[in-house]
C-alpha positions as CSV (number, residue, x, y, z in Angstrom):
1,M,47.6,-6.9,-108.2
2,R,46.2,-3.3,-107.0
3,I,42.9,-4.3,-108.8
4,V,42.3,-7.6,-107.0
5,V,43.1,-6.0,-103.9
6,C,40.6,-3.1,-104.4
7,L,38.2,-6.0,-105.8
8,G,38.6,-7.4,-102.5
9,L,38.4,-4.7,-100.5
10,A,35.0,-3.5,-102.2
11,A,33.7,-7.1,-101.4
12,V,34.5,-6.8,-97.9
13,L,33.0,-3.3,-97.3
14,V,29.8,-3.9,-98.9
15,G,29.3,-7.4,-97.3
16,A,30.1,-5.2,-94.0
17,A,27.4,-2.5,-95.0
18,M,24.9,-5.1,-95.7
19,A,25.4,-6.5,-92.5
20,Q,25.1,-3.6,-90.3
21,D,21.4,-3.5,-89.6
22,V,19.8,-0.4,-88.1
23,V,18.2,-1.3,-84.6
24,V,14.9,-0.1,-83.3
25,R,15.0,2.7,-80.7
26,P,12.1,4.4,-78.6
27,G,10.4,7.0,-80.7
28,D,11.0,4.9,-84.1
29,V,8.1,4.4,-86.6
30,L,7.5,1.1,-87.7
31,N,5.3,-0.1,-90.7
32,V,3.9,-3.6,-89.9
33,T,2.4,-5.6,-92.5
34,V,0.5,-8.9,-91.7
35,L,-0.5,-10.4,-95.0
36,G,-4.3,-10.3,-95.5
37,E,-4.8,-9.0,-91.8
38,K,-5.6,-5.1,-92.3
39,E,-6.6,-4.9,-88.6
40,L,-3.0,-6.2,-87.5
41,S,-1.3,-4.0,-90.3
42,G,-0.1,-0.2,-90.4
43,E,2.4,2.2,-88.8
44,M,3.1,2.0,-84.9
45,T,5.5,4.2,-82.9
46,V,7.9,2.4,-80.6
47,G,7.2,3.7,-76.9
48,E,9.8,4.9,-74.4
49,D,9.9,1.7,-73.0
50,G,11.0,0.3,-76.1
51,M,7.5,-1.6,-76.6
52,I,4.8,-1.6,-79.4
53,A,1.2,-3.2,-78.8
54,L,-0.4,-5.2,-81.3
55,P,-3.8,-6.7,-81.4
56,L,-3.8,-10.3,-80.2
57,V,-0.5,-10.5,-78.8
58,G,-0.6,-7.6,-76.7
59,E,2.9,-5.5,-75.9
60,I,6.2,-6.8,-77.3
61,E,9.7,-5.2,-76.6
62,V,11.3,-4.4,-79.9
63,Q,14.0,-2.1,-78.7
64,G,17.3,-3.1,-80.0
65,Q,16.3,-5.4,-82.7
66,P,16.6,-4.6,-86.3
67,A,13.3,-4.6,-88.6
68,P,13.9,-8.4,-89.7
69,G,14.2,-9.3,-85.9
70,V,11.0,-7.3,-84.9
71,A,9.3,-9.2,-88.0
72,R,10.5,-12.7,-86.5
73,L,9.3,-11.8,-83.0
74,L,6.0,-10.6,-84.4
75,T,5.5,-14.1,-86.4
76,E,6.4,-16.1,-83.5
77,R,3.6,-14.3,-81.2
78,L,1.1,-14.2,-84.1
79,S,1.7,-18.0,-84.7
80,D,-0.8,-18.8,-81.6
81,Y,-3.6,-17.2,-83.0
82,L,-3.1,-17.4,-87.2
83,K,-1.8,-20.1,-89.4
84,D,1.3,-19.3,-90.9
85,P,1.2,-15.7,-90.6
86,Q,3.4,-13.6,-93.0
87,V,4.6,-10.6,-91.3
88,S,7.0,-8.1,-92.8
89,V,8.4,-4.8,-90.9
90,E,10.0,-1.6,-92.1
91,L,11.5,1.3,-90.4
92,T,10.1,4.2,-91.9
93,K,11.1,6.9,-89.7
94,R,13.9,7.4,-87.2
95,A,13.3,8.9,-83.7
96,P,15.5,12.1,-83.1
97,L,18.2,11.8,-80.3
98,K,17.8,13.3,-77.2
99,V,21.1,14.7,-75.6
100,V,21.8,16.8,-72.5
101,V,24.4,19.4,-73.3
102,G,25.6,21.6,-70.1
103,G,28.3,23.4,-68.8
104,A,29.9,26.4,-70.4
105,V,27.7,26.5,-73.5
106,K,25.2,29.6,-74.3
107,S,22.2,27.5,-73.8
108,P,22.5,24.4,-71.5
109,G,19.4,22.1,-71.8
110,L,18.2,18.8,-73.4
111,Y,18.1,19.1,-77.2
112,S,16.7,16.7,-80.0
113,I,18.8,16.5,-82.8
114,A,18.9,14.3,-86.0
115,C,20.1,11.2,-86.3
116,D,23.7,10.4,-87.0
117,S,24.6,13.6,-85.6
118,R,28.0,14.3,-83.9
119,L,29.3,16.4,-81.0
120,A,29.5,19.6,-83.2
121,E,25.7,19.3,-84.1
122,A,25.0,19.1,-80.4
123,L,27.0,22.2,-79.5
124,A,25.6,24.0,-82.2
125,A,22.0,23.1,-80.9
126,A,23.2,24.5,-77.7
127,G,23.9,27.8,-79.1
128,G,27.6,27.1,-79.0
129,P,30.5,27.3,-76.4
130,A,30.2,30.2,-74.1
131,T,33.3,32.6,-74.1
132,D,34.8,30.7,-71.0
133,A,34.7,27.5,-72.4
134,N,37.6,25.0,-72.4
135,L,37.0,22.7,-75.3
136,S,40.3,20.9,-74.6
137,E,38.2,19.3,-71.5
138,V,34.8,18.1,-72.8
139,S,33.2,15.4,-70.8
140,F,31.1,12.8,-73.0
141,T,29.3,10.1,-71.4
142,H,27.3,7.3,-72.9
143,P,24.4,5.7,-71.0
144,G,25.8,3.1,-68.6
145,D,29.5,4.1,-69.8
146,R,32.3,5.9,-67.8
147,P,32.8,9.8,-68.8
148,L,35.4,10.3,-71.3
149,V,37.4,13.7,-72.0
150,L,37.3,14.8,-75.3
151,D,39.7,17.6,-76.8
152,F,37.3,19.0,-79.1
153,R,39.7,21.8,-80.2
154,L,41.6,19.0,-82.3
155,F,38.3,18.6,-84.5
156,L,38.0,22.3,-84.8
157,E,41.8,23.0,-85.6
158,Q,43.0,19.4,-87.3
159,G,39.7,17.8,-88.4
160,D,40.3,15.0,-85.9
161,Q,37.1,13.4,-86.1
162,T,37.6,10.9,-83.1
163,Q,37.3,14.0,-80.9
164,N,34.0,14.6,-82.4
165,P,32.0,11.2,-82.0
166,L,28.7,10.0,-83.0
167,L,25.9,10.7,-80.6
168,E,23.3,8.4,-79.3
169,S,20.0,9.2,-77.1
170,G,20.5,9.7,-73.7
171,D,24.3,11.0,-74.1
172,H,25.5,13.6,-71.6
173,I,28.0,16.5,-73.0
174,M,29.5,18.9,-70.5
175,I,31.9,21.7,-71.6
176,A,34.4,22.5,-69.0
177,E,34.9,26.2,-67.7
178,G,37.8,28.2,-67.6
179,P,40.2,27.5,-70.7
180,L,43.7,26.2,-69.8
181,E,45.6,29.1,-71.8
182,P,47.9,31.7,-70.4
183,E,46.1,34.7,-69.1
184,N,47.5,36.8,-71.8
185,A,47.6,34.7,-74.9
186,A,46.5,34.8,-78.7
187,R,46.2,31.6,-80.6
188,I,47.3,30.5,-83.7
189,I,45.7,27.6,-86.2
190,G,45.9,25.8,-89.4
191,Q,49.1,24.9,-91.2
192,V,51.7,25.4,-88.6
193,V,53.5,22.6,-86.9
194,R,52.0,23.2,-83.5
195,P,49.0,24.9,-83.3
196,G,47.5,26.4,-80.2
197,A,47.5,29.1,-77.6
198,Y,50.7,31.3,-77.0
199,E,51.5,33.8,-74.4
200,L,52.1,37.3,-75.6
201,R,55.2,38.7,-73.9
202,G,56.1,42.0,-75.5
203,S,55.2,42.9,-79.0
204,V,54.3,39.9,-80.9
205,T,54.2,40.0,-84.8
206,P,52.1,37.4,-86.8
207,W,55.4,36.0,-88.1
208,D,56.7,35.6,-84.1
209,M,53.3,33.7,-83.7
210,V,54.5,31.5,-86.5
211,A,57.8,30.9,-85.0
212,K,56.2,30.3,-81.6
213,A,54.4,27.6,-83.4
214,G,57.5,26.0,-85.2
215,G,57.0,27.4,-88.4
216,L,54.8,26.5,-91.6
217,L,53.8,23.4,-92.9
218,P,54.3,22.5,-96.4
219,G,51.4,23.6,-98.4
220,A,50.8,26.7,-96.1
221,N,49.3,29.8,-98.0
222,P,50.9,32.8,-95.8
223,R,49.6,35.0,-98.5
224,E,46.0,34.8,-97.0
225,A,46.3,34.4,-93.2
226,V,43.3,35.8,-91.0
227,L,43.4,37.6,-88.1
228,R,40.5,37.0,-86.0
229,P,40.1,39.6,-83.1
230,D,38.1,38.6,-80.1
231,G,34.6,39.9,-81.1
232,G,35.6,41.9,-84.1
233,E,35.9,41.9,-87.8
234,P,38.5,39.1,-89.6
235,Q,41.3,40.6,-91.5
236,I,43.3,39.1,-94.2
237,I,46.8,39.3,-94.1
238,D,49.6,38.8,-96.5
239,L,52.4,37.6,-94.3
240,T,54.9,37.5,-97.3
241,A,54.6,41.3,-97.4
242,L,55.5,41.7,-93.8
243,L,58.8,40.4,-94.8
244,R,59.8,43.4,-96.6
245,P,61.9,45.9,-94.7
246,E,59.7,48.9,-95.2
247,A,56.5,46.7,-93.6
248,M,58.6,45.4,-90.7
249,T,57.7,48.3,-88.4
250,T,54.1,48.7,-89.3
251,A,53.4,45.0,-88.8
252,P,50.3,44.2,-86.8
253,V,50.7,43.2,-83.2
254,L,48.6,40.5,-81.7
255,K,46.3,41.2,-78.6
256,K,44.9,39.2,-76.1
257,G,42.4,36.5,-77.2
258,E,42.8,37.0,-81.2
259,T,43.3,34.1,-83.4
260,L,45.8,33.8,-86.5
261,V,44.7,31.3,-89.0
262,I,47.4,30.0,-91.5
263,P,45.1,28.4,-94.3
264,G,46.8,25.7,-97.0
265,F,46.5,25.9,-100.8
266,N,43.7,23.3,-100.5
267,T,40.2,23.6,-101.3
268,Q,37.5,23.1,-98.7
269,V,34.4,21.2,-99.6
270,Y,31.6,19.7,-97.7
271,V,30.3,16.0,-98.3
272,L,27.0,15.2,-96.8
273,G,24.5,12.4,-96.7
274,G,24.9,9.0,-97.8
275,V,28.7,8.8,-97.4
276,K,30.4,6.9,-94.9
277,S,32.0,9.9,-93.1
278,P,30.2,13.3,-93.6
279,G,31.6,16.4,-93.1
280,P,34.1,19.1,-94.3
281,Y,37.1,18.0,-96.1
282,Y,40.2,19.6,-97.5
283,V,41.0,18.5,-101.1
284,P,43.9,19.4,-103.3
285,A,43.3,22.4,-105.8
286,G,42.0,20.9,-108.9
287,A,40.2,18.2,-107.2
288,R,37.5,16.6,-109.0
289,L,34.1,14.8,-107.6
290,L,35.9,11.4,-107.1
291,D,38.2,13.0,-104.7
292,A,35.7,14.5,-102.5
293,I,33.7,11.0,-102.3
294,A,37.4,9.1,-101.8
295,V,38.1,11.4,-98.7
296,A,34.4,10.9,-97.5
297,G,35.1,7.0,-97.4
298,G,32.9,6.4,-100.2
299,V,28.9,6.2,-100.3
300,T,26.7,3.8,-98.3
301,E,24.9,1.4,-99.5
302,F,21.7,3.4,-99.0
303,A,22.8,6.4,-101.2
304,Q,20.5,7.7,-104.1
305,L,22.9,8.1,-106.7
306,N,20.4,9.3,-109.2
307,E,19.6,12.0,-107.0
308,S,22.7,13.5,-105.8
309,Y,23.7,17.2,-106.3
310,L,26.1,20.2,-105.7
311,L,25.4,23.2,-103.9
312,R,27.6,26.1,-105.5
313,A,27.9,29.7,-104.6
314,P,26.8,31.7,-107.6
315,A,29.5,34.0,-109.5
316,G,30.2,36.9,-107.4
317,G,29.1,35.4,-104.1
318,A,25.7,37.5,-104.6
319,G,22.3,35.2,-103.9
320,P,21.2,31.9,-103.0
321,A,23.4,29.0,-103.9
322,L,23.0,27.1,-107.3
323,R,21.8,23.7,-107.3
324,Q,23.8,21.3,-109.8
325,P,22.7,17.6,-110.4
326,V,25.4,15.2,-110.7
327,H,25.3,11.9,-112.4
328,L,26.9,9.8,-109.7
329,R,25.3,6.2,-111.1
330,K,27.1,7.0,-114.6
331,L,30.3,8.0,-112.7
332,L,30.6,5.4,-109.9
333,V,28.6,2.4,-111.5
334,E,29.1,2.9,-115.1
335,G,32.7,4.5,-114.9
336,D,31.9,7.2,-117.1
337,F,34.6,9.9,-116.2
338,Q,32.9,12.9,-118.2
339,Y,30.7,13.2,-115.1
340,N,33.7,13.6,-112.6
341,V,33.1,17.3,-112.5
342,D,35.7,19.7,-111.0
343,L,35.1,20.9,-107.7
344,Q,35.2,24.7,-106.5
345,P,35.9,26.1,-103.1
346,G,33.0,25.8,-100.8
347,D,31.0,23.3,-102.8
348,T,28.5,21.2,-100.9
349,L,27.9,17.5,-102.3
350,F,24.7,16.2,-101.1
351,V,24.1,12.4,-101.5
352,P,20.4,11.6,-100.6
353,V,19.8,8.7,-98.4
354,R,16.8,6.4,-99.5
355,T,13.9,5.5,-97.1
356,P,13.4,2.1,-96.3
357,R,10.5,2.2,-98.7
358,S,12.7,3.1,-101.8
359,P,14.1,0.4,-104.0
360,G,17.7,-0.6,-103.3
361,R,20.5,-0.6,-105.4
362,S,22.2,-3.9,-106.7
363,T,25.3,-5.5,-105.3
364,V,27.1,-4.9,-108.3
365,E,26.2,-1.4,-108.1
366,R,27.1,-1.0,-104.4
367,A,30.4,-2.8,-105.2
368,M,31.1,-0.5,-108.1
369,S,30.3,2.6,-105.9
370,V,32.9,1.4,-103.2
371,L,35.3,0.3,-105.9
372,A,35.4,3.6,-108.2
373,P,36.8,6.1,-105.9
374,L,39.6,3.5,-104.8
375,L,40.7,3.2,-108.4
376,Y,40.6,6.7,-109.0
377,L,43.0,7.4,-106.3
378,L,45.4,4.4,-107.1
379,F,45.3,5.1,-110.7
């Protein structure tokens, strides 16, 4: 029964992916081919007004249309001049997003960032938040929409992607100033019940902060807690050692602006490129390649399975990252689990995305690439 459900889910996901055509926007580059008409064929850039210009027909608005829709529009217009025109259109290059980032960031201004970027990338382009930024109040506005107030700290501390939305050209992002925290406060984040800022009254030790935050969550790793001073070097602290009687009198005392991080026993990896939800993820210790693909929502229909690779830190941590090819097609499509390699902390799985000119994958391959991680998790 589970297999039937998974097959049905895979079919739905593949069908939805195939139905979601990317629409044209200003700055995109289109490759227009009119069969037998070299003068009417070639690459053209969509203007800021959403128009392209073609001999014979003049200007035509293409903004908001998928590539097949643009081909239909051109066919209709050329039919007045040519007999049975055969037109094809490919979207060969996506325009960068243009967003405004202001408020409490280090370098406010207008930025061009890559397609499919999220709020985090926009903040990084602006140099990151300023020291007085209140990341719990981020005003986010799509063109023509009412502003939304996001709590970006929920993304930083808990990985909540709803607070790290995808961007569109013309978005405005404003970071509030003046953090809504006690004047004399330190923060605790990670594997605790209530992460956040807490007022420092008297001498507050790391275990006092854990208590203020409601205690540790299952899977917390207190042996490798990190104390991050405000502007200083992070310090690794074994909180279990502080429970010994002889250590209680020498336990560190938190200071204003410091952050105590309680990690888990999980492994953090990065999944980037042609997956449904790229980003950093925590996977269980001993996790393998399919675990990373599954938590990222599976690969997209544009994923180049044969060209995927892992970036892995070298032994000892010295030198550039090592690039290791991974055989995702054999793993996801052919079901050869010998290619389901073990992951290491800090691994980055990169799944390249094919260009519109590259050959696509068959429907069977797309369905299996969605189904394989689901079956792996279920069985």
